[in-house]
A tleap script that builds the chain and sets N, CA, C and O, in Angstrom:
source leaprc.protein.ff14SB
mol = sequence {
  NMET ALA LEU ARG ASN ALA SER ALA ARG TRP
  VAL GLY SER LEU LYS GLY ALA CYS SER PHE
  ALA SER ARG PHE GLU GLU GLY PRO GLY THR
  ASN PRO GLU GLY LEU TRP GLY ALA ALA GLN
  ALA ASP ARG ILE ALA MET ALA LEU SER PRO
  ILE LEU GLY GLN ALA GLY PHE LYS ASN THR
  ARG ASN HIE LEU VAL CYS GLU ALA ARG LEU
  VAL ALA CARG
}
set mol.1.N position { 0.870 -1.212 0.016 }
set mol.1.CA position { -0.004 0.003 -0.001 }
set mol.1.C position { 0.913 1.261 0.004 }
set mol.1.O position { 1.912 1.344 0.719 }
set mol.2.N position { 0.516 2.185 -0.808 }
set mol.2.CA position { 1.329 3.460 -0.892 }
set mol.2.C position { 1.086 4.316 0.289 }
set mol.2.O position { -0.038 4.431 0.777 }
set mol.3.N position { 2.135 4.920 0.751 }
set mol.3.CA position { 2.006 5.808 1.894 }
set mol.3.C position { 2.029 7.294 1.320 }
set mol.3.O position { 2.915 7.686 0.560 }
set mol.4.N position { 1.045 8.026 1.728 }
set mol.4.CA position { 0.915 9.340 1.245 }
set mol.4.C position { 0.887 10.352 2.423 }
set mol.4.O position { 0.337 10.079 3.490 }
set mol.5.N position { 1.483 11.490 2.187 }
set mol.5.CA position { 1.508 12.510 3.193 }
set mol.5.C position { 1.045 13.833 2.627 }
set mol.5.O position { 1.214 14.081 1.433 }
set mol.6.N position { 0.488 14.656 3.416 }
set mol.6.CA position { 0.133 16.015 2.994 }
set mol.6.C position { 0.130 16.898 4.218 }
set mol.6.O position { -0.073 16.418 5.334 }
set mol.7.N position { 0.353 18.184 4.022 }
set mol.7.CA position { 0.317 19.098 5.124 }
set mol.7.C position { -0.204 20.454 4.639 }
set mol.7.O position { -0.189 20.722 3.438 }
set mol.8.N position { -0.631 21.253 5.492 }
set mol.8.CA position { -1.106 22.594 5.256 }
set mol.8.C position { -0.815 23.429 6.453 }
set mol.8.O position { -0.817 22.935 7.580 }
set mol.9.N position { -0.559 24.720 6.220 }
set mol.9.CA position { -0.221 25.632 7.334 }
set mol.9.C position { -1.062 26.874 7.155 }
set mol.9.O position { -1.081 27.501 6.096 }
set mol.10.N position { -1.743 27.201 8.204 }
set mol.10.CA position { -2.568 28.480 8.268 }
set mol.10.C position { -2.047 29.281 9.427 }
set mol.10.O position { -1.935 28.749 10.531 }
set mol.11.N position { -1.715 30.568 9.220 }
set mol.11.CA position { -1.234 31.403 10.240 }
set mol.11.C position { -2.187 32.521 10.406 }
set mol.11.O position { -2.519 33.207 9.439 }
set mol.12.N position { -2.648 32.732 11.626 }
set mol.12.CA position { -3.589 33.872 11.877 }
set mol.12.C position { -5.043 33.357 12.103 }
set mol.12.O position { -5.302 32.154 12.133 }
set mol.13.N position { -5.919 34.276 12.249 }
set mol.13.CA position { -7.279 33.929 12.490 }
set mol.13.C position { -8.059 33.671 11.137 }
set mol.13.O position { -7.532 33.880 10.044 }
set mol.14.N position { -9.226 33.249 11.272 }
set mol.14.CA position { -10.036 32.955 10.062 }
set mol.14.C position { -10.424 34.325 9.350 }
set mol.14.O position { -10.580 34.399 8.131 }
set mol.15.N position { -10.555 35.314 10.147 }
set mol.15.CA position { -10.918 36.661 9.581 }
set mol.15.C position { -9.606 37.266 8.979 }
set mol.15.O position { -8.694 37.611 9.732 }
set mol.16.N position { -9.516 37.390 7.680 }
set mol.16.CA position { -8.323 37.945 7.042 }
set mol.16.C position { -8.409 39.460 6.965 }
set mol.16.O position { -9.454 40.078 7.170 }
set mol.17.N position { -7.266 40.009 6.660 }
set mol.17.CA position { -7.122 41.506 6.559 }
set mol.17.C position { -7.483 41.947 5.167 }
set mol.17.O position { -6.655 42.520 4.459 }
set mol.18.N position { -8.750 41.679 4.751 }
set mol.18.CA position { -9.288 42.103 3.441 }
set mol.18.C position { -10.037 43.371 3.597 }
set mol.18.O position { -10.851 43.517 4.508 }
set mol.19.N position { -9.769 44.317 2.699 }
set mol.19.CA position { -10.494 45.636 2.835 }
set mol.19.C position { -10.613 46.057 1.382 }
set mol.19.O position { -10.136 45.391 0.463 }
set mol.20.N position { -11.314 47.268 1.210 }
set mol.20.CA position { -11.440 47.832 -0.071 }
set mol.20.C position { -10.064 48.209 -0.580 }
set mol.20.O position { -9.789 48.042 -1.768 }
set mol.21.N position { -9.162 48.730 0.309 }
set mol.21.CA position { -7.840 49.214 -0.061 }
set mol.21.C position { -6.936 48.011 -0.521 }
set mol.21.O position { -6.147 48.135 -1.457 }
set mol.22.N position { -7.089 46.850 0.179 }
set mol.22.CA position { -6.274 45.718 -0.209 }
set mol.22.C position { -6.766 45.061 -1.419 }
set mol.22.O position { -5.991 44.361 -2.070 }
set mol.23.N position { -8.005 45.222 -1.789 }
set mol.23.CA position { -8.557 44.544 -2.949 }
set mol.23.C position { -8.417 45.474 -4.255 }
set mol.23.O position { -8.037 45.016 -5.332 }
set mol.24.N position { -8.735 46.723 -4.073 }
set mol.24.CA position { -8.858 47.598 -5.272 }
set mol.24.C position { -7.695 48.670 -5.322 }
set mol.24.O position { -7.575 49.392 -6.312 }
set mol.25.N position { -6.893 48.756 -4.303 }
set mol.25.CA position { -5.831 49.746 -4.267 }
set mol.25.C position { -4.545 49.049 -3.849 }
set mol.25.O position { -4.394 47.845 -4.054 }
set mol.26.N position { -3.605 49.812 -3.256 }
set mol.26.CA position { -2.360 49.193 -2.871 }
set mol.26.C position { -2.265 49.084 -1.391 }
set mol.26.O position { -1.172 49.205 -0.838 }
set mol.27.N position { -3.350 48.861 -0.727 }
set mol.27.CA position { -3.330 48.843 0.787 }
set mol.27.C position { -2.885 47.479 1.293 }
set mol.27.O position { -2.937 46.491 0.560 }
set mol.28.N position { -2.462 47.430 2.506 }
set mol.28.CA position { -1.978 46.150 3.142 }
set mol.28.C position { -3.146 45.109 3.331 }
set mol.28.O position { -4.318 45.472 3.434 }
set mol.29.N position { -2.785 43.911 3.366 }
set mol.29.CA position { -3.760 42.838 3.654 }
set mol.29.C position { -3.815 41.897 2.393 }
set mol.29.O position { -2.985 41.911 1.484 }
set mol.30.N position { -4.889 41.097 2.470 }
set mol.30.CA position { -5.014 40.033 1.381 }
set mol.30.C position { -6.291 40.324 0.683 }
set mol.30.O position { -7.065 41.215 1.032 }
set mol.31.N position { -6.479 39.478 -0.381 }
set mol.31.CA position { -7.676 39.594 -1.216 }
set mol.31.C position { -8.009 38.236 -1.874 }
set mol.31.O position { -7.129 37.378 -1.945 }
set mol.32.N position { -9.177 38.025 -2.329 }
set mol.32.CA position { -9.530 36.773 -2.968 }
set mol.32.C position { -8.663 36.474 -4.186 }
set mol.32.O position { -8.335 35.310 -4.415 }
set mol.33.N position { -8.277 37.479 -4.982 }
set mol.33.CA position { -7.432 37.235 -6.161 }
set mol.33.C position { -6.070 36.696 -5.767 }
set mol.33.O position { -5.538 35.818 -6.446 }
set mol.34.N position { -5.488 37.208 -4.673 }
set mol.34.CA position { -4.135 36.708 -4.264 }
set mol.34.C position { -4.228 35.246 -3.738 }
set mol.34.O position { -3.299 34.455 -3.900 }
set mol.35.N position { -5.343 34.929 -3.127 }
set mol.35.CA position { -5.511 33.523 -2.688 }
set mol.35.C position { -5.739 32.610 -3.921 }
set mol.35.O position { -5.258 31.477 -3.931 }
set mol.36.N position { -6.456 33.081 -4.944 }
set mol.36.CA position { -6.680 32.366 -6.148 }
set mol.36.C position { -5.306 32.122 -6.854 }
set mol.36.O position { -4.999 31.023 -7.315 }
set mol.37.N position { -4.549 33.163 -6.901 }
set mol.37.CA position { -3.197 33.133 -7.547 }
set mol.37.C position { -2.318 32.100 -6.903 }
set mol.37.O position { -1.630 31.348 -7.592 }
set mol.38.N position { -2.331 32.052 -5.574 }
set mol.38.CA position { -1.511 31.094 -4.861 }
set mol.38.C position { -1.972 29.607 -5.175 }
set mol.38.O position { -1.137 28.714 -5.320 }
set mol.39.N position { -3.314 29.385 -5.273 }
set mol.39.CA position { -3.785 28.069 -5.642 }
set mol.39.C position { -3.392 27.717 -7.032 }
set mol.39.O position { -3.056 26.563 -7.297 }
set mol.40.N position { -3.416 28.659 -7.939 }
set mol.40.CA position { -2.989 28.336 -9.369 }
set mol.40.C position { -1.469 28.028 -9.421 }
set mol.40.O position { -1.038 27.108 -10.115 }
set mol.41.N position { -0.694 28.798 -8.690 }
set mol.41.CA position { 0.712 28.501 -8.711 }
set mol.41.C position { 1.022 27.124 -8.171 }
set mol.41.O position { 1.935 26.466 -8.669 }
set mol.42.N position { 0.300 26.670 -7.178 }
set mol.42.CA position { 0.488 25.320 -6.647 }
set mol.42.C position { 0.048 24.235 -7.679 }
set mol.42.O position { 0.692 23.192 -7.796 }
set mol.43.N position { -0.986 24.483 -8.373 }
set mol.43.CA position { -1.369 23.542 -9.373 }
set mol.43.C position { -0.318 23.445 -10.476 }
set mol.43.O position { 0.021 22.351 -10.929 }
set mol.44.N position { 0.183 24.581 -10.895 }
set mol.44.CA position { 1.227 24.589 -11.983 }
set mol.44.C position { 2.472 23.849 -11.492 }
set mol.44.O position { 3.070 23.079 -12.244 }
set mol.45.N position { 2.867 24.075 -10.239 }
set mol.45.CA position { 4.057 23.458 -9.737 }
set mol.45.C position { 3.881 21.941 -9.697 }
set mol.45.O position { 4.814 21.203 -10.014 }
set mol.46.N position { 2.698 21.470 -9.311 }
set mol.46.CA position { 2.488 20.033 -9.279 }
set mol.46.C position { 2.480 19.483 -10.719 }
set mol.46.O position { 3.029 18.404 -10.940 }
set mol.47.N position { 1.909 20.146 -11.666 }
set mol.47.CA position { 1.822 19.663 -13.019 }
set mol.47.C position { 3.176 19.662 -13.696 }
set mol.47.O position { 3.454 18.807 -14.537 }
set mol.48.N position { 4.107 20.712 -13.297 }
set mol.48.CA position { 5.347 20.777 -13.887 }
set mol.48.C position { 6.343 19.691 -13.416 }
set mol.48.O position { 7.283 19.369 -14.143 }
set mol.49.N position { 6.152 19.145 -12.245 }
set mol.49.CA position { 7.048 18.209 -11.641 }
set mol.49.C position { 7.213 16.926 -12.486 }
set mol.49.O position { 8.354 16.547 -12.750 }
set mol.50.N position { 6.147 16.242 -12.920 }
set mol.50.CA position { 6.320 15.039 -13.751 }
set mol.50.C position { 6.847 15.353 -15.161 }
set mol.50.O position { 7.515 14.509 -15.757 }
set mol.51.N position { 6.579 16.485 -15.680 }
set mol.51.CA position { 7.025 16.909 -16.968 }
set mol.51.C position { 8.513 17.036 -16.984 }
set mol.51.O position { 9.172 16.612 -17.934 }
set mol.52.N position { 9.067 17.629 -15.915 }
set mol.52.CA position { 10.516 17.811 -15.783 }
set mol.52.C position { 11.210 16.420 -15.583 }
set mol.52.O position { 12.280 16.135 -16.120 }
set mol.53.N position { 10.493 15.564 -14.747 }
set mol.53.CA position { 11.071 14.165 -14.617 }
set mol.53.C position { 11.102 13.469 -15.942 }
set mol.53.O position { 12.134 12.869 -16.239 }
set mol.54.N position { 10.095 13.479 -16.769 }
set mol.54.CA position { 10.122 12.789 -18.004 }
set mol.54.C position { 11.105 13.339 -18.939 }
set mol.54.O position { 11.566 12.628 -19.832 }
set mol.55.N position { 11.474 14.633 -18.781 }
set mol.55.CA position { 12.530 15.217 -19.593 }
set mol.55.C position { 13.890 14.866 -19.144 }
set mol.55.O position { 14.862 15.241 -19.800 }
set mol.56.N position { 14.021 14.165 -18.060 }
set mol.56.CA position { 15.365 13.717 -17.590 }
set mol.56.C position { 15.872 14.557 -16.486 }
set mol.56.O position { 17.002 14.321 -16.058 }
set mol.57.N position { 15.178 15.491 -15.986 }
set mol.57.CA position { 15.650 16.398 -14.882 }
set mol.57.C position { 15.311 15.732 -13.513 }
set mol.57.O position { 14.246 15.132 -13.366 }
set mol.58.N position { 16.195 15.840 -12.556 }
set mol.58.CA position { 15.886 15.421 -11.172 }
set mol.58.C position { 15.195 16.602 -10.491 }
set mol.58.O position { 15.868 17.536 -10.056 }
set mol.59.N position { 13.910 16.577 -10.396 }
set mol.59.CA position { 13.194 17.684 -9.757 }
set mol.59.C position { 12.859 17.385 -8.332 }
set mol.59.O position { 12.159 16.431 -7.993 }
set mol.60.N position { 13.433 18.308 -7.460 }
set mol.60.CA position { 13.172 18.019 -6.019 }
set mol.60.C position { 12.305 19.109 -5.414 }
set mol.60.O position { 11.665 18.916 -4.380 }
set mol.61.N position { 12.295 20.284 -6.092 }
set mol.61.CA position { 11.555 21.408 -5.516 }
set mol.61.C position { 11.188 22.417 -6.586 }
set mol.61.O position { 12.005 22.749 -7.445 }
set mol.62.N position { 9.998 22.889 -6.534 }
set mol.62.CA position { 9.486 23.885 -7.440 }
set mol.62.C position { 9.097 25.100 -6.630 }
set mol.62.O position { 8.550 24.929 -5.540 }
set mol.63.N position { 9.334 26.285 -7.075 }
set mol.63.CA position { 8.888 27.481 -6.433 }
set mol.63.C position { 8.380 28.423 -7.540 }
set mol.63.O position { 9.128 28.956 -8.359 }
set mol.64.N position { 6.996 28.590 -7.493 }
set mol.64.CA position { 6.358 29.411 -8.517 }
set mol.64.C position { 5.725 30.577 -7.758 }
set mol.64.O position { 5.301 30.428 -6.611 }
set mol.65.N position { 5.668 31.700 -8.391 }
set mol.65.CA position { 4.949 32.909 -7.939 }
set mol.65.C position { 3.956 33.311 -8.950 }
set mol.65.O position { 4.283 33.440 -10.129 }
set mol.66.N position { 2.683 33.526 -8.506 }
set mol.66.CA position { 1.675 34.007 -9.349 }
set mol.66.C position { 1.246 35.425 -8.976 }
set mol.66.O position { 1.063 35.747 -7.801 }
set mol.67.N position { 1.091 36.258 -9.993 }
set mol.67.CA position { 0.735 37.574 -9.697 }
set mol.67.C position { -0.710 37.838 -10.307 }
set mol.67.O position { -0.936 37.680 -11.507 }
set mol.68.N position { -1.618 38.228 -9.441 }
set mol.68.CA position { -2.987 38.480 -9.950 }
set mol.68.C position { -3.290 39.927 -9.905 }
set mol.68.O position { -3.051 40.596 -8.900 }
set mol.69.N position { -3.833 40.435 -11.017 }
set mol.69.CA position { -4.122 41.822 -11.149 }
set mol.69.C position { -5.594 42.016 -11.392 }
set mol.69.O position { -6.216 41.336 -12.208 }
set mol.70.N position { -6.108 42.926 -10.689 }
set mol.70.CA position { -7.548 43.259 -10.817 }
set mol.70.C position { -7.663 44.336 -11.820 }
set mol.70.O position { -7.082 45.405 -11.632 }
set mol.71.N position { -8.409 44.114 -12.920 }
set mol.71.CA position { -8.600 45.099 -13.971 }
set mol.71.C position { -10.058 45.416 -14.054 }
set mol.71.O position { -10.908 44.542 -14.222 }
set mol.72.N position { -10.320 46.669 -13.934 }
set mol.72.CA position { -11.719 47.184 -14.053 }
set mol.72.C position { -12.050 47.327 -15.552 }
set mol.72.O position { -11.275 47.853 -16.351 }
set mol.73.N position { -13.255 46.823 -15.875 }
set mol.73.CA position { -13.691 46.902 -17.296 }
set mol.73.C position { -15.088 47.532 -17.365 }
set mol.73.O position { -15.640 47.692 -18.454 }
savepdb mol mol.pdb
quit
C-alpha cells in the first residue's frame, strides 16, 4: 500500500485582513485574487514536476509565484 502525506499551514485567524484598499488599491492585507493566484501557482508546480522528470531532470523542489491583477472593465 502506498504511503501518502500532506500538510497545510494556516497562520492567523479565520478573519483575514481584506479591505477595499487591499482589494482595489495598494493597501495592506489580502484579497481573494491573491488567494486564487496562490492556488493556481500550486497547481502549476504540481503539473510541472512530472514533466521535468520525463525530460530527464531530477526535480526536487518547485517555487512558483503567481501575480493576480484586478482590472476594471
